[in-house]
C-alpha positions in Angstrom: -58.0 -74.7 24.9 -59.6 -74.0 21.6 -58.6 -70.2 21.4 -61.8 -69.0 19.7 -62.3 -72.0 17.4 -66.0 -72.7 16.7 -65.8 -76.5 17.0 -69.3 -77.2 15.7 -68.8 -74.8 12.7 -65.5 -76.5 12.0 -67.3 -79.9 11.9 -70.0 -78.5 9.5 -68.3 -75.9 7.4 -65.5 -77.2 5.2 -64.4 -73.7 4.2 -64.1 -72.6 7.8 -62.3 -75.9 8.7 -59.9 -75.3 5.8 -59.2 -71.7 7.1 -57.8 -73.2 10.4 -54.2 -73.9 10.8 -53.0 -77.5 10.7 -52.4 -77.4 14.4 -55.9 -76.2 15.1 -57.4 -78.9 12.9 -55.3 -81.5 14.6 -56.7 -80.4 18.0 -60.4 -80.5 17.0 -62.3 -83.3 18.8 -63.7 -86.0 16.6 -67.1 -85.2 15.0 -69.7 -87.2 17.1 -71.6 -87.8 13.9 -68.7 -89.8 12.5 -67.2 -89.6 9.1 -68.0 -86.3 7.4 -66.5 -86.8 4.0 -66.1 -89.7 1.6 -62.9 -90.2 -0.4 -63.1 -90.4 -4.2 -62.4 -94.1 -3.9 -65.4 -94.6 -1.6 -67.6 -92.5 -3.8 -66.8 -94.7 -6.9 -67.7 -97.8 -5.0 -71.1 -96.7 -3.8 -74.0 -98.7 -5.3 -77.4 -97.2 -5.9 -76.5 -93.9 -7.2 -77.4 -94.9 -10.8 -79.9 -97.5 -11.8 -78.5 -100.6 -13.4 -80.3 -101.5 -16.6 -80.2 -105.2 -17.6 -81.9 -107.0 -20.4 -84.4 -109.6 -19.5 -86.6 -112.0 -21.5 -90.3 -112.2 -21.0 -91.2 -115.7 -19.9 -94.6 -115.7 -21.7 -93.6 -114.5 -25.2 -89.8 -114.5 -25.2 -89.5 -110.8 -26.2 -86.6 -108.8 -24.8 -87.3 -106.0 -22.3 -85.1 -103.7 -20.3 -85.6 -103.5 -16.6 -84.0 -101.2 -14.0 
C-alpha cells in the first residue's frame, strides 16, 4: 500500500515529505496530531508572540508609564 514510505517520518520531517512524489503525499493518511504547519496568514494573526506596549497613566500622581 505505501511502497516503503515511512509514514511517521513523512508526518514529522518536511524535507522527507517534500522528497515524496505528489501521488505518495496524496496517499499519506492524515496526521493524527492534526495540523502540522501554519500558513503565513495564520502566523500573522497569532497574538502573544510579541508583547504589546501601551501607555497608561498612574492614578495616584498622573505620570505616564509604559506597561506590557
